[in-house]
N, C-alpha and C positions, 0 to 999 in steps of 0.2 A: 575411474572416479565418477560417481554418480553426479548428475547435474541438478542444480537448484536455480530457479528463475523467479524474479519478481520485479515489479515496477510500481511507482507511485505517480499519479497524475500531477502535472505541473499547472494545475488550474488555480493555484493559490499557495500561500505559505503553508509549509508542513506543520502539522499539529503533533502534540505529544501522543495522540492516538495513532498517527502514522508511524511514529517511532516505535511504539510498543508492538503494533501489529505487523510491521514490515521491516524497518531498518534494523532494529535490535536483533531480529532473527538472522538477518544477513551477517551481522557482525558475529553472532554466536556460532554460525555454521561455516563461515568463509574459509576456514582452514580444512574443513572436512569435505567440501563439495566443489566441483567446478561451477562457478557462479556467474550467471547472466543477469546483470542489473541494468535496467533500461529506464529511460524517461518516456512514458507513453503519451507523447504530445498529440498523436492522432486521436486518442480517446478524449483529450481535453476539449476538442472542438465540437463534441456532441451538443454542447451549449455554447452560446456566443462568447468569444474571447477577444480581448484587445491584442493585436499582433505584437506590439512592442512589449507589452507586459508578459506575453507568453514566451517571447525570446528570453527575457530576463529570468522568468521563473524556471526555465529549463536549466540554465547555467547555475542559478541559485540552488536548485534541487541537487545537482551533482556535487556542488561544494558542501552542502549540508550532509549528504550521504557520507562523504569522506570525513567531515568534521565529527560525525557521530561514531566513527570507528571503522568504516569500510576502508579496506586497504587496497588501493589501486595498484600497488607494486607487487601483489601476489601474482604469480604466473597463471593461476587458475581464476582470476577475477577479470571479468569483461564488462565494461561500462559503456553504454552507447545510447543513442537517441533513436527511438522507434521509427520516425519518418525518414531517417537516413538509410533505412534498409527496406527497399521496395518489396521484398518477398513477404513481408507481413501483410500488406494489402492484397497481394496476389493470392496468397493462401486463404485469406479471409473471404474472398469472393467465392472460392470453391466451397468453403464451409457454408456460406450463405445459401448456396444451391443444394445443400444437403441437410439444412436445418428447418424443421417445420416452424411456421410463423408462431404458432402457439407456444413453442418452447421459449421463444424470445420475449413475448409479451407477458409471460408468467414470471419473469425475473423481478425480484423485489426492487432492484435499483431502477428498472424501467418504470415500474408502477409509481415509485416515489417521485422520480424526476418528471415524468409525464404529467403527474397530477399538479405539479407546479407550473408547467408550461403547456398551455393549450395548443400552441402552434409548434410542437416539437418536430424535429427533423427525423428522417428515416435512420440517420446514424445513431440516434438514441435507441432505436429498436435493435439494430444489427450489431452494435459494438461488442456484445458478448462473443460473436463469431470472430471478431478481430482479436479479442482477448484470448480465445482458444488458439488462434494462429500464433500469437505471441509465445504461448507456452509450448505448443506441439512442434513448432519449427525446430526446436532445439532438443527434443527428446528429454525435456526436464522431468526428472523423477519426482522432485519436490517443489512445491510452490508455497512459500510463506504467505499467510493471509490472515486477516481478521475474520470474525464470524460473518460479517456483512458481505464479504466477497466469496465465501465458500461455495455459494450456488454457481458462480461463474466457473470455478474449477471443476465442479460437477458436470457442467455442460461440456467442458473440454474433455473430460473423461468419457462422456457419452459419445462425443464425436470420434474420439480415438477408437473406441470399441466398434462404432458403426463402420468406420473406414477399414479397420483391421478385418472385420468380418466380411466386408464386401470386396475389398481389393487386395487382401493379404496383409501381412504384418508390416504396417507403415509407421506406426507411432507407439511411443512409450505412453502408458496410461499413468498420468501424473497423480500424485497424492498431495492434499493440502497439509501444510504444517501450521497448526494453530497454536499460539503460545498458551501456556498454562495460565499465566497471569497477564492481563492486558489485551485479551483478544478483542474486547470491545470497550473502549473508553467512551464514557457518556458525556453528553452536553452538560455543562456546569449549571445552566439555568433551567434546563428541561431534561432531567436525567432519564426520562423515558425514551429519549432519542440518542443516537450516537453523536459523538463530537465530530464536527465537520469543518473542512477548510473553507467552505463557501457559506458559512452561517451569516445571517444578517445581524445577529446580536453580538456586539463587541465583547460581552462578558461571557459568552458561551464556550469559547475554545481557547486553550492555551497553545500558542504557536511556539515553535522552536526558536524563533527570532525575537520573542517578547523580552523586554528588559525586566530587571529585577522588580521595579516598582509596579509594573503592569501585572507581572505574575502574581505578586502578593495580593494585589487588589482583586484580581479575578478569583483566586482561590478563596479569599476571605468572604467574597460575596456569593460563593457557590451555594446552591439550594440544598438543604438537608431535610429535616422534618421537625416535629415539635415534641417528640418524646424524650429526647436527650440521651438515648442509649446508643453506645457505639458497638454495633453488631453487624456482621456481614449477612445481609438478606436482600438480594437483588430485586426480589419481587415486591417486598413491603417497604424496604428502605433503600431505594436505588441511589439517592444522592449520597448518603453515608457510605454505601458499598462502593460507589465510584471513587470517592476520596481514598478509601482503604486500598482499592485496586491501584490507583495512581501511586500512592505511597509505596506499596509493595513492589510495583514494577520499577520504580526509580531508586529504591533503597536496597533492593535485592532480598528483601524479606519475603517469607510466605504470607499468605493472607492470615493464617492462624496466628503467626507471630505478631503481625500488625495489630490484630484485634486484641491480643494479650497486652501489647505495649500500651494501648490507649484505654484499656478497660478501666472503668471508674472515672475517666476524665470527661471533659466536655468537648463539644464540637469545636470550640475555639482552639483548644489544644491540638486537635487533629488537623485543623486547617493550617495552623502555624507550622506544624511539622511537614505537611505536604508542600506548603509553599517553600520551606527551607530546602528540602531535598530537590525540588524542581529548580530553584535558583542556583544551587550548587552545580547540578548537572548541566543545565542549559547555558549558564555563563561559560562553562568550559567548552561546550560545543561552539558557542558564538565566537570565542577567541580563536579557535582553530578555523572556523568558517571564514573569518575575515582574512586570516593569513593565506588560506587556500585561494581565495578570490584574487588576492594580490600577487600570488606566486606565478601566474601565467601558465600553469601546467594543465589546466582543464582541457584545452584543445588537443593537446598531445594524448591525453588519456582517452578522449572521445574518438580520436582518429584511429587509435589502436583497437578500441572496442568495436567501432563500426566495421573495420576491415575484417576482423575475426568473425563477427556475427554474420556478415554477408557471406563469408566462405561456408560457414556451417549451414545457414539458411538456404543457400543456393543448392547445396547437395540434397537437402530434404525436399525442397520444392520440386526439384527435377524428378525425384522418385514419385511424388504425388501427381505431378503433371502428366507423366507417362501412364500412371496407373488409371487415371480418369479418362485417358484417351486424347489428350491435347497434342497438337503438333503432328509431325510426320512420323510414319512408322520407322 
């Protein structure tokens, strides 16, 4: 069975963009692939975090994964926390020593985040190597991702090729899995940008934990344009196109069907429909989420995932360690 791997940073509440780009793909493929789903808490501290909030976000993320349809009872599903497996950091260091500095500073995410933080840490520069370690430790063939993270999967692919050419066949060269609909959900107030967990604008993102009133208010205040036509044109009508994408992703319609459904209507009709489908889906997620948190089963799930991930990662790291010349002959 081929392997699939993905993780979503616990740096804040998960958004509908995180669901479309990552969680929904895990749910769609979990019966087909051996799945490694982890919480990348080490990535989260590339920018300052409150420790208590980070602890809570880690557990909340696991509960929300499961609430959204991830099945922890599948024998091929392994859910774990990144920092509980030390091989991620060990392999990351080896990758750092094989990655030109320019490859890291060209990353879109680095450019965006470093522009906001004049005094950024070196972790913000090197974390793509840690992400590559997350992927390559497990010989993951597929990595579900949104468009904004595709560049990081490409770095992992380049590192795999580099190591395979220099040291022999060590790694599977992973492939990104980008959803047909919802690969990039945009900021509701500035649709030129992607929707973010860490936005400063309370109206910009819909979180999976938002209540009905908040969801409706955010969608109804979403930026559109002035011509009143409901067509899908991401370049010239990013706000309207974003609403159509959200509706399609959560209703199961194609973009074409969504455009046809709202043809001749007004933006108000589109917004009401988007809000309605989101309320229906997210309310169901939230009901399950609260039950999962109260069940006391998360520690057991994480213990099993940690133990299995360490076993697999240890075997891969031993191969790499010996290949690069570490330790005794």
